[in-house]
N, C-alpha and C positions, 0 to 999 in steps of 0.2 A: 423227742423224737426218735427219730427214725434211727431201726435198730443198727443200718451197714455205717448207715455216720456214728452211731457213737460205739464204733467199733478203732480202735484205735489199731493198727498190723503190727505193731514192736508185742505188743500183748497177743499174739496167738501167737500157738506150737501146737506146726501138722505131724503129725505120728509121729505121734509121743509115744518115748518105749516106759512110759510109766508101771508098773504091774499093779497095782492096785487104789485104791480114794486116794490113802492119807499119799505116797507118793503125786498124785499128781493135783491136788492141794495146795503142797509145796508148795511144786510148781510153780502155779504163776503162783500162787502170793508172792511169789519171789523178783517174780513182773513187778508185781507194785511194788511191790519198796522198790523193788529198783528201780523210777521211773518215775518214784517221787508220790504215788497219790497212798501208800498207804509207812507211819511211822515204826515202825516195830512189825517184823513177821510175828514176831512168838505173837503179841497181842489178837493180831488178827489171827492165828490160827485159834488162836482160843476162841477168837468168834465164832468163825465155821463149826471151831467140832460142838457149840455151843446149841450152838440154829440146829445141828445134826442134830440129836437128839432131843432137839422136841418132833424130828419127824420127817420119815423119806422125803426126800431133797432132785432122786430121780423122780421125770417123769414118766417113763414110761419111754418106749421105741429107741431104749439105745440112747436115755437123753438124759442128765442130771443139769440141775442148775442151785450148784451150793451158794451161799454169800454168808458176810458179814458184815456185824454191825454195833458201829464200837466207837469209840475216842480217838482208832489209832488208825481210822478212817480218814486222813487226808481229803479227798478229795472224789467222787465216786467213781466206781472204773468197773470197767469191763473187761475181762482175761478170757481168753477163752482155749481147751484142748481136744483136738482130734485123737482118739489112739489109735491107733496102732492093732490091736488086741479090742476083748471085749475086756471090761475089769468089771469086777466082783463089786455088786452097788446096791440098798436099798434102795429100791420104789413102782411102784403105785401096777407097773404092773407081771413085777417078780421077772425080769428082766435086770440085766449090767448095764454097763455104761459102757460107748464111745465116744460117745461126748460132752462136755465138760465143760459147759459156761456159768464161771467164777464172776461173782458182784463181790464189791466197796461200797459200804453207803451207808453217807456220816451219820453223825445221830439227831441230829439236827433237823425234822417238822419238812424242812424243804426236797434237804434224800430223800429223806420214806418216802419224798411225795415222787419226786423225779425218779426212786427207785421199782417204783410201782409199776409209773408208764409204763418206762421199759421191758423190769416183769414182762407188762403185758402186750407191749409189741412185742418181744420176740418170743411171748406163748401162741403166739398169733400165726406168728412163722414159726414156730418148729408143730406146730397145728396140720400140715402138708407136708405133706407128703416127695415133695418132688422137691422142699427145701431142705428136711431127710437125708433123704439117696447126693444131693448134689453138697451137701453137707458129709457122708460116711465115703463118698468117692471124692473128696476131693486132693489133692495131694498138691496147690501151699493158699501161703496169707490168700493171696488175691482170688482164690475160687472159692475159698468163707467167705472172703465183706462181699463177695459177689449173687454167693447165694441167698445172702438174709436181703436180696436187694428188690 
């Protein structure tokens, strides 16, 4: 599935005012719950924080791709926040984050395979300086979706 097609405009926050990693993860998790992608915000947050303990989800260039996989995930989904200001985030290049892409992954094999395909697709896009610049400068949801096309 193409990255732009996988995006739901209702699960994109432009210029979030979140001040830290926990706030932005909670903000995006709430969108998953609100739109029926997860059954429990607390359970999903626990899954995300467990994954965070395994190693950094900041991939550099001010981008973070946290994810949670567990029984609380009803259907695989993606939520994105661009941040008004850089927030601290453990990353491969010791930068923080201004773009956060949160993945919700089901426990079954199909969900894991789909997650890996999407992660690969997003990683390709995020490796492109033009895409990163568009995301950083985006002021609307449609500009974010367009950046991934």
